[in-house]
N, C-alpha and C positions, 0 to 999 in steps of 0.2 A: 714687755708691757706690764705695768703695775696691775694689781688686783682691781677689777672694775666693780663699782657699786651699781646695781640695777634697781631702779625704782619701779614699783608696780602696785596696783591695787591688791588687796589681800583676798579677793574672792577666789574660789577654787578654779574657775575658768581662767582668771588673770594669772594665777600662779602656774597653771598648766601651760599657758602660752609662754610665760617667762622661762619655764624649764626647757621649752623648745629652743629658745634663744640661748640659754645657758649651755645646753648641750652642743650647739653649733660653735660657740666660743671656746668650749673646752677642746673641741677638735683642732682649734687653732692654738692650743696650748696657752689659753688665757684663763686665769683664775677669776672667779666672780663671787660676789656676795649679794644676796637679795634683801632689799629694804622695802617693806610693805607700808603703804600709805592708805588711810581711810579718807576717801573723797566725800564731797557733798552729796553725790549721788548714792554713795554707800550708806551715809548717815540717815538719809530720808528714804525709807523703804515703803512709804505710804502713798505719797503723791506721784502722779504721772510725771515722767521726765520733762515733758514740755512745760510743766508748771514750776519746775525748780531750776530751770536754767538751760534745758535742752542740750544742744551740742556743747561740749566743753566741760560739762558737769563732772565727768570722770577724768578730766585731763589737766585742768589748770593748776591744781594743787601739786600734782606730780611734776609739772613743768617748773614750778618754783624750786623744787629740790635740785633740778638741773642747773637752774640759774644761780642758785646759792652755792653750788659746788658740793652739796651734800651727796649727790649721786652723779654718776658719769653717763649713764644712759637710762632710758625709760622704755618700757614695753606697753603698748596700747593696742586695743582693738581699733584697727584703722577706721572703721565706720563711726567711731566715737569722736574722731578728730574734728575740732571746730574749723571754720573757714580759714582762719589765720592762726599759725603757731605763734607762740611768744617770740618776740624779736631775739635773734641770736641762736635760735634753735632750728633744727632741720631733721626731717625723716631721712635717715641714711641707709636703712635696710629693711627688707621685707622677706622673711623666710617663706618657704613654699606654702601657698594658700590651702585652706581646707575647702570643703564643699560650700559654695556661696549661696545655695538655695535655702529658702524657708520651707518648713514642713508643718503639716497639720498632725498633731499628736493626740491620740485617744487611747483609752484603756483597751487592751486586747479584746476584740470581738464587739466593741461598743458600736451600736447602730445609732446614727445621727438622723433621727426622724422627728417630724413636727418642729416645734420651736425648741432650740437648744442654745446653750451658752458657750461661746468661744472666748477664751481668755487671751487678750492682748491689749496693751496700752499704746501701741504704735499706730498713729494716724495712717501711715503708709500701708501697713498690713490690713487695717480695716478697709481702706479704700479699694484694695486689690482683692481681698478675700470675700467681701460682702457680695459682689456680683455672682460669685461661685456658690454661695450659700445664702440666698436672699431671706430665708426663714430664720437665720441665726440672730441671736442677740449677742452683742459684743460687750465685754466687761473688762475693765482695766485689771492688770495683774502685774505685780512687782516681785522682785526676788531673783536669786540666781537660778540656774537650770534645775538644780536639785529641789529647791524650794517650790518652783513652779510645778514640777512633776508630782511632788507631794500634794500640792493643792488639787491637782487633777485626780489623784488617788482618793483624796478625802471627799470628792464629789462637789467641790466648789465650782467646777467647770466641767462641761461635757467634752470639751476639746480645748487645746491650747496651740498657739503657733510659736514655734521655736526655730532658731537658726540651726541648720544641719551642722555647721561648723562647731557650735557649742556642744552638741551631742557627740560629735566625733572626738573633739579634744578632751571632753570629760570622760570618754570611754564608757558611756552610759550603757548599762545592761538593758537591751531593748526587748527582752523576752516578755515583759508585762505590757508592752505598748504596740499599737499599730502606728507606724510612722510613715506618712504619705508626703513625700517631697513634691513641691510644686515646680513645674518647669520655669526657668528664669524669665521667659517671655510671657508667662501666664501671671506669675506673681514676681514682679521685678524686685530683686534684692535691694537693700540699702547700698549706696555706693561704698565699695571696698569691703563689703561683708565677707568674712572668712579670712581676711588678711591681717597679719600681725605687723604693726608698724613700730620700728625701733628708732627712737629719737635721741639725739645728743646735741651738744653745743657745736655750732658750725665751725668755730675756731679750732676745734680738736681734730685736726686734719688726719692724724694717724688713726684715730678712732673711726672717723668717717670712712676711711679707706677699708678698715677692718670690717665694718658693718656692711659695706658694699660687697665685700668678699663673701659674706655669708648669706647674701640675698639670693633669691630664686629669680632667674631672668624673666620668665613669663609672668610670674606674680608681680614683679616690679613694673613691667609694662602695663599690666592691668591696673595696678595702683595709680600710676602716673596718669593714665587716660581717664579713669573714673574720678579721681580727685580733681583733675583739671576741669572736667565737665561740671562736677558738683560745685566747685568754688566759683566758677563763672556764672552759675545759675543764681547764686545769692538768694535762695528762697528762705522764707521764714521757717524756723525750726518746727513750728506747729503744722506746716503744710506737708501733705503726703508726697514724698519724693523717692523714686527708685532709680538706680543707675546700674547698668552692667555692660562690660566690654568683653566680647568673646573674640577668638581668633580662629575663624573657620578654615582658613588656608594660609600658607606661608606668605607673609607680607600683607595680609588683609586683616581688617578689623570690622567687627559688627558692633556698633554702639546702639544701646537702647536706653531710653529714659521714660519715666512716668512722673507726671505732675498732676496732683489732684484727680487721679483716675484716668487722665488722658495719656496715651502712650505714643511714642514715635521711635522709628528705627532707621539707621543708616548703615550701609555697608560699602566699603571701598578700601583703597590702599591705606595702610597704616600711616604712611608718611603724610597723608592728607587728613589726618584725624581732626585737626583744628577746623577745617572747612566742613567736615562731616558734622562735628559738634555744633557749629554755628547754624547749619541748616536744620539740624534736629531741634535746636532751641527755638528757632523761628517758627517751626510748625507747632511746637508745644505752646508757645505764648501767643500765637496768632489769635486775635480776638479777645485776649485777656485784658 
C-alpha cells in the first residue's frame, strides 16, 4: 500500500491520538505522514463551543481534506463527530478506547468549601455535576488539557472537569493534582468519549479493510451502539446529553443515557440493542 496521509488537528491530544493510529498502521507495514489542520474550533479559543458551531466544529474542515484527496484518512475524537458525516466518508476503525469517565481535578490538597468555581463549558457536565456540588459556581473554560491545567494552577478556577481519556493520552504528571473520576452512571460521559474514530473515503475498500483490522473489537461495539443511540436522539447541540454502553456479561449490554439531567438505563441482550434504545428514549422523552 502507498504511503498514507493522515489528517488531524494540531493539538497535543489530537497528535497523541494520531500517533496511536500511526503506530498500529506501522505494525501493518504501512508508511504514514501526518498533515495537521487548524479547525474553526481551534481558531476560536474564547467562545463556548455551542456558540461557534457545536458538533462538527472540529471535524468539517478535516473532512474536506479527505474529500479533496489531500489526505487518505483522518483521526478524530469520536465524541466530536456530528450526526452525519460528509457524504462519501465512513468511520472504518476504532483503536482501543481510553477511560471514558469524566473527573474533577483540583490542586493537590485543595479543599472545596463554601462557594467555589468549577471550570467547564459543557452543558452536559454542568447538568450532571451541579447536583453533586450545589454550592459551586460554573464558569466556562476553553483550551487544551495543558492550558486548562495551567488555568487551574493560576487560580482562575478552584476545580475543573476533564475527561480521563485526555489525561491518560497526554500522559499528564498527576503529582500536583487530585483527580477524582466520576462513575459513568453518576456523571454520564459524552457519547463515544475516550474513543478514537478513524475516517476515510467509503470507496477506498482496501483502506477500509485495513482500518477495520486495526480496530479494537469491544471499542467498536461500544462506538456503534453509542453513536447509533446518539444519532437517533437528534438533540440540539446546546442540550445536555450523555450516553454510555457497557458490557456487564458476555452477550449483554447496559445502555444509559441522560438528557437535560434526566437519566434512564436499560440492560439486556446485545442483539436487542435497538429495542433497548427505543425504550430508553421513550422514558427520557416522556412528557417532554
